[in-house]
C-alpha positions as CSV (number, residue, x, y, z in Angstrom):
1,M,42.9,93.9,100.6
2,Q,44.8,92.1,98.4
3,Q,46.9,90.7,101.2
4,K,43.8,90.1,103.3
5,T,42.1,88.2,100.6
6,T,45.5,86.4,100.0
7,F,45.7,85.7,103.7
8,S,42.1,84.6,104.0
9,L,42.5,82.0,100.8
10,F,45.7,80.5,102.5
11,L,43.9,80.3,106.2
12,L,40.9,78.1,103.9
13,Y,43.7,75.9,102.1
14,V,45.0,75.1,105.9
15,C,41.8,74.0,107.1
16,L,41.0,72.1,104.2
17,I,44.0,70.1,104.2
18,S,43.7,69.8,108.3
19,Y,40.4,68.2,107.7
20,S,41.5,65.9,104.4
21,S,44.1,64.4,107.2
22,V,41.8,64.0,109.7
23,T,39.4,62.3,107.6
24,K,41.8,60.2,106.3
25,A,43.3,59.1,109.5
26,Q,39.8,58.1,111.1
27,S,39.1,56.1,107.7
28,L,42.4,54.1,108.0
29,S,41.6,53.6,111.6
30,G,38.2,52.3,110.9
31,T,39.7,49.7,108.2
32,S,42.9,49.2,109.9
33,H,42.6,45.9,112.3
34,K,45.5,45.1,114.6
35,L,44.6,42.2,117.2
36,G,42.7,38.8,116.7
37,L,42.5,35.4,119.0
38,S,42.4,31.9,117.6
39,L,41.2,29.1,119.2
40,N,42.8,25.6,118.0
41,L,41.4,22.5,118.0
42,G,43.5,19.5,116.9
43,T,46.6,17.7,117.7
44,T,48.0,21.0,119.6
45,P,44.7,22.3,121.0
46,G,45.1,26.0,122.5
47,I,45.0,29.3,121.7
48,D,46.8,32.2,119.7
49,V,47.0,36.0,120.3
50,G,48.1,37.5,117.1
51,Y,48.8,41.3,116.2
52,A,49.0,42.3,112.5
53,I,52.2,43.9,111.7
54,S,51.3,44.7,108.2
55,P,48.6,43.2,106.1
56,K,50.9,40.2,105.3
57,I,52.6,39.7,108.4
58,T,51.3,38.9,111.9
59,A,53.1,37.8,115.3
60,R,51.4,35.3,117.1
61,L,51.8,34.4,121.0
62,G,50.5,31.0,121.8
63,Y,49.7,28.4,124.4
64,S,48.7,24.8,123.6
65,Y,47.4,22.2,126.3
66,F,46.0,18.9,126.3
67,K,45.8,15.9,128.6
68,Y,43.9,12.8,128.0
69,N,43.2,9.8,129.8
70,T,42.1,6.2,128.7
71,N,41.0,3.2,130.1
72,T,39.9,0.3,127.7
73,T,40.1,-2.7,126.3
74,A,42.2,-4.3,122.9
75,K,43.3,-7.3,121.4
76,T,46.8,-8.1,120.5
77,S,48.3,-11.8,119.2
78,G,44.7,-12.4,119.8
79,E,44.7,-12.0,123.4
80,E,42.5,-9.3,125.3
81,V,44.2,-7.1,127.3
82,K,43.5,-3.4,129.5
83,L,45.0,-0.7,128.0
84,G,45.3,2.5,130.4
85,G,47.1,5.6,128.9
86,D,47.5,9.4,129.0
87,A,49.0,12.3,126.9
88,N,49.9,15.2,128.7
89,V,51.0,18.1,126.4
90,S,52.0,22.2,127.6
91,I,53.9,24.0,124.8
92,A,54.5,27.8,124.8
93,S,54.9,29.4,121.5
94,L,56.2,32.7,119.2
95,S,55.6,32.6,115.8
96,F,54.7,34.5,112.5
97,E,52.0,34.2,109.6
98,Y,53.1,35.2,106.3
99,H,49.9,35.8,103.7
100,P,51.5,36.1,100.3
101,F,48.7,36.8,98.4
102,K,46.6,39.9,99.4
103,K,43.1,38.1,98.0
104,S,43.8,34.4,99.7
105,S,43.9,34.0,103.4
106,F,46.6,31.4,101.9
107,K,50.0,31.7,104.4
108,L,52.8,30.0,105.4
109,F,54.0,30.0,109.6
110,G,56.5,29.4,111.5
111,G,58.5,30.2,115.0
112,A,59.9,28.9,118.2
113,S,58.3,26.6,121.0
114,Y,59.1,25.6,124.5
115,F,58.0,22.2,125.8
116,D,57.2,22.4,129.3
117,K,55.5,18.9,129.0
118,G,55.0,16.3,126.0
119,Q,54.5,12.8,127.4
120,I,52.8,9.5,126.1
121,A,52.3,6.7,128.7
122,F,50.5,3.3,128.3
123,V,50.5,0.6,130.6
124,V,49.2,-2.6,129.2
125,T,47.9,-5.6,131.2
126,P,46.5,-8.9,130.6
127,T,42.4,-9.7,131.2
128,G,42.5,-13.2,131.5
129,T,44.4,-16.1,132.8
130,Y,47.6,-17.7,130.6
131,K,49.0,-21.3,130.5
132,F,52.9,-21.4,130.5
133,G,53.6,-25.4,130.0
134,S,51.6,-27.0,132.6
135,T,51.1,-23.9,134.5
136,T,48.5,-21.3,135.0
137,F,48.7,-18.1,136.0
138,T,46.5,-15.1,137.1
139,P,46.9,-11.6,135.5
140,E,47.9,-10.5,138.6
141,E,50.6,-13.3,138.5
142,V,51.5,-12.3,134.9
143,G,52.2,-8.5,135.3
144,N,52.4,-5.7,132.9
145,V,54.0,-3.5,130.6
146,Q,54.8,0.1,130.7
147,F,55.8,2.0,128.1
148,T,56.6,6.0,128.1
149,V,57.8,8.1,125.4
150,D,58.9,11.8,127.0
151,Y,60.0,14.4,124.9
152,G,60.9,16.4,128.1
153,K,61.3,20.2,128.8
154,Q,63.0,21.4,125.4
155,Y,62.8,24.4,122.7
156,A,62.0,23.2,119.5
157,P,61.4,25.1,115.8
158,F,58.0,24.8,114.1
159,A,56.6,25.7,110.6
160,G,53.9,24.5,108.3
161,I,51.1,26.1,105.8
162,G,47.4,27.0,106.2
163,F,44.5,29.2,105.2
164,G,42.7,31.4,107.5
165,R,44.3,34.4,109.7
166,T,44.7,35.2,113.5
167,V,43.3,38.6,112.8
168,P,40.3,38.1,110.3
169,K,39.4,40.6,108.0
170,R,35.8,40.3,109.4
171,R,34.7,39.8,112.5
172,V,34.8,36.2,112.7
173,G,36.6,33.4,110.7
174,F,37.8,30.0,110.3
175,G,41.3,28.0,109.4
176,F,43.4,25.3,108.9
177,E,46.9,24.8,109.7
178,V,49.1,21.5,109.0
179,G,52.7,21.5,109.9
180,S,55.6,20.0,112.6
181,Y,57.4,20.7,115.5
182,Y,61.1,19.4,115.4
183,T,62.0,18.2,118.7
184,Q,65.0,16.4,119.9
185,T,64.9,12.4,120.0
186,P,62.2,11.4,123.2
187,K,63.2,9.3,125.6
188,I,62.0,5.7,125.7
189,T,61.0,3.7,128.7
190,L,59.8,0.5,128.5
191,T,59.7,-2.2,131.7
192,G,57.7,-4.9,133.0
193,D,57.4,-6.6,135.6
194,K,56.7,-10.5,137.0
195,R,56.4,-13.0,133.8
196,L,57.0,-9.9,131.9
197,S,60.0,-8.4,133.4
198,S,62.2,-9.9,130.3
199,M,60.2,-6.7,128.3
200,S,63.1,-4.5,129.9
201,E,65.5,-6.1,128.2
202,Q,64.3,-4.4,124.8
203,Q,64.1,-0.7,126.0
204,A,67.5,-0.2,124.3
205,K,66.7,-1.4,120.8
206,V,62.9,0.2,121.1
207,Q,65.1,3.4,121.7
208,E,67.1,2.9,118.9
209,N,63.9,2.2,116.5
210,M,62.8,5.5,117.7
211,K,65.6,7.4,117.3
212,D,64.1,9.4,114.6
213,W,61.1,10.2,116.0
214,K,61.4,14.2,115.9
215,Y,58.6,15.3,114.2
216,W,55.8,16.5,116.3
217,P,52.7,16.8,114.0
218,V,50.8,20.1,113.7
219,V,46.9,19.3,112.6
220,N,44.5,22.1,113.9
221,L,41.1,23.4,112.9
222,R,41.1,27.1,114.3
223,L,38.1,29.9,114.9
224,A,39.6,33.4,114.7
225,I,38.0,36.3,116.2
226,R,38.7,39.9,115.5
227,L,39.0,41.9,118.6
228,D,39.6,45.4,117.7
């Protein structure tokens, strides 16, 4: 009888431990969120997919794409000119965000990126007639100036600070990030044609003046959505 009672108590104890373990696991799985998606709007618009490695560290895979064309008029040296330009950016990245404070969404982030495209180009064309000495030239006879900044294909590290989580504690979260990529010096192209062909002679000087243009800014507003 003593043995049966002891064995019954042992079985009851095992059942209670098992039930407690299952309940605890279910509770943890209900409050531990791992996956998130973030939409970025700013200097590097795009998307990030995040995986929470721990409550403080999240790994992110990101892709930024930006293409913009403009045709407008502007005044330079008192003369009206036609300004046509386009920007074309395509960047893939792997990064980590670190939240040092448990009750704050403040974070540090950093990682590595691959620039598939990073180019900004402008064409400046006069809109009126120009007089050189006693001769008057039409805009077609004057010509235009083409200016291009090309970061080419390259790998670049980046880092910054911000607020907000890629895997938010609630279903939806908002955030802000500011930082910079550290790139190679961009290649400069400056050319002119017809009456403005002498502008090409300034290309080497402009390239030298822009040798320190190694920083691509990151300033983004973020909308984060928890996926699990």
